[in-house]
C-alpha positions as CSV (number, residue, x, y, z in Angstrom):
1,M,105.9,116.9,46.0
2,L,104.1,114.1,47.8
3,L,107.4,112.6,49.1
4,F,108.5,116.0,50.3
5,A,105.2,116.4,52.2
6,L,105.7,113.1,53.9
7,A,109.3,113.8,54.8
8,A,108.5,117.3,56.0
9,T,105.6,116.2,58.2
10,P,106.4,112.8,59.8
11,A,103.6,111.1,61.6
12,A,103.2,112.5,65.1
13,A,104.9,110.5,67.8
14,Q,102.4,108.3,69.6
15,I,102.2,107.7,73.3
16,A,99.8,105.2,74.9
17,V,99.1,104.8,78.6
18,E,97.6,101.7,80.1
19,D,96.7,100.3,83.5
20,A,97.1,103.6,85.3
21,W,96.3,103.2,89.0
22,I,97.0,104.6,92.4
23,R,96.7,102.7,95.7
24,A,93.9,104.0,98.0
25,T,95.2,105.9,100.9
26,P,94.5,105.5,104.6
27,P,93.2,108.5,106.5
28,G,95.9,111.1,107.2
29,A,98.2,109.8,104.5
30,K,100.2,112.6,102.7
31,T,101.5,110.6,99.8
32,A,100.2,108.0,97.3
33,A,102.1,105.9,94.8
34,G,101.0,105.8,91.2
35,Y,101.7,103.2,88.6
36,L,101.1,102.9,84.8
37,I,102.4,101.4,81.6
38,I,103.6,103.9,78.9
39,S,104.2,102.7,75.3
40,A,106.0,104.9,72.7
41,D,106.6,104.4,69.0
42,S,109.4,107.0,69.1
43,A,112.0,107.6,71.8
44,D,110.8,110.1,74.3
45,R,111.3,111.2,77.9
46,L,108.7,111.6,80.6
47,L,109.8,114.9,82.2
48,S,107.2,115.5,84.8
49,V,103.7,114.8,86.0
50,T,101.2,117.1,87.6
51,S,97.8,116.4,89.2
52,P,95.2,118.6,90.9
53,A,95.0,115.9,93.6
54,A,98.5,116.6,94.9
55,Q,100.9,119.5,95.6
56,R,103.4,117.8,93.4
57,V,104.2,114.5,91.7
58,E,107.7,113.1,91.8
59,T,109.3,110.5,89.6
60,H,110.9,107.8,91.7
61,I,112.9,104.6,91.3
62,T,113.5,101.9,93.9
63,V,117.1,101.1,94.6
64,H,118.0,97.9,96.3
65,E,121.0,98.1,98.7
66,G,121.4,94.6,100.0
67,D,118.1,93.7,101.8
68,I,117.0,97.3,101.9
69,A,114.9,99.0,99.2
70,R,115.1,102.8,99.1
71,M,113.1,105.2,97.0
72,R,115.1,107.8,95.1
73,E,113.8,110.7,93.1
74,V,114.9,110.9,89.5
75,K,114.5,113.6,86.8
76,G,112.0,111.7,84.6
77,Y,112.2,108.4,82.7
78,D,113.6,107.6,79.2
79,I,111.3,105.6,76.9
80,P,113.2,104.0,74.0
81,A,111.5,103.9,70.6
82,N,109.0,101.1,70.1
83,S,109.1,100.0,73.7
84,T,107.2,100.1,77.0
85,L,108.0,101.6,80.3
86,E,106.2,100.0,83.2
87,L,105.9,101.8,86.5
88,K,105.0,99.2,89.1
89,P,105.2,98.3,92.8
90,G,108.8,97.6,93.9
91,G,110.2,99.5,90.9
92,A,109.9,102.9,89.2
93,H,106.8,104.7,90.3
94,L,105.1,108.1,90.7
95,M,104.9,109.6,94.1
96,F,101.9,112.0,94.7
97,V,103.1,114.3,97.5
98,N,100.9,116.2,99.9
99,I,97.7,114.8,98.5
100,K,94.8,117.2,99.1
101,A,92.3,114.6,100.2
102,P,92.2,110.8,100.9
103,L,92.1,108.8,97.7
104,K,89.3,106.3,97.9
105,E,88.7,103.2,95.9
106,G,86.8,103.9,92.6
107,M,87.9,107.5,92.3
108,M,89.6,108.7,89.1
109,V,92.5,111.0,89.7
110,P,93.3,113.3,86.7
111,A,96.9,114.0,85.8
112,T,99.0,115.5,83.0
113,L,102.1,113.8,81.8
114,K,104.7,116.0,80.2
115,F,106.9,114.4,77.6
116,Q,110.0,116.0,75.9
117,R,108.8,115.3,72.4
118,V,105.0,114.6,72.6
119,G,104.3,117.4,75.0
120,E,101.4,117.2,77.4
121,F,99.3,114.0,77.7
122,K,96.1,114.3,79.8
123,M,94.9,111.1,81.5
124,A,93.5,109.7,84.8
125,F,94.5,107.1,87.4
126,E,92.0,104.7,88.8
127,V,92.2,104.4,92.6
128,R,92.3,100.7,93.6
129,P,92.0,99.1,97.0
130,L,94.8,99.4,99.6
131,A,95.4,95.6,99.7
132,G,95.7,93.3,96.7
133,A,95.9,96.1,94.2
134,E,98.7,94.5,92.2
135,H,96.5,91.6,91.3
136,H,93.5,93.7,90.3
137,T,91.2,91.8,87.8
138,G,88.8,94.6,87.1
139,E,86.0,92.8,89.0
140,H,84.5,94.3,92.1
141,P,82.7,91.6,94.1
142,G,79.7,92.9,96.0
143,H,79.3,96.1,93.9
């Protein structure tokens, strides 16, 4: 009976999110790029993202055509089992479209990630400075 119970109720798939951040926006900006690292122990697919800070959040990839990099919207991202998906500058990223207010350094932006298997995953993005955000160390000089 114990073996049957274990087989009938496998451990819930686990998703972990790390280093979620959005670059601060200049006044008047309508979009903001978001980045994060998603780890999964079972294969899954990030289907969509929503946030009260933006009208919509799109999943984008960067396609390099010669010397030109173009953003292209895709319908989510596959995450293989026991692997990590990194959304980063110059690569796959989230695009927060029609942001409702400027995003200022230090803010936390709530979001809900919707996965095919795991379902909804609530989290927040840290807003980092406009310049040098890729090399953020967690230290804030002068604060």
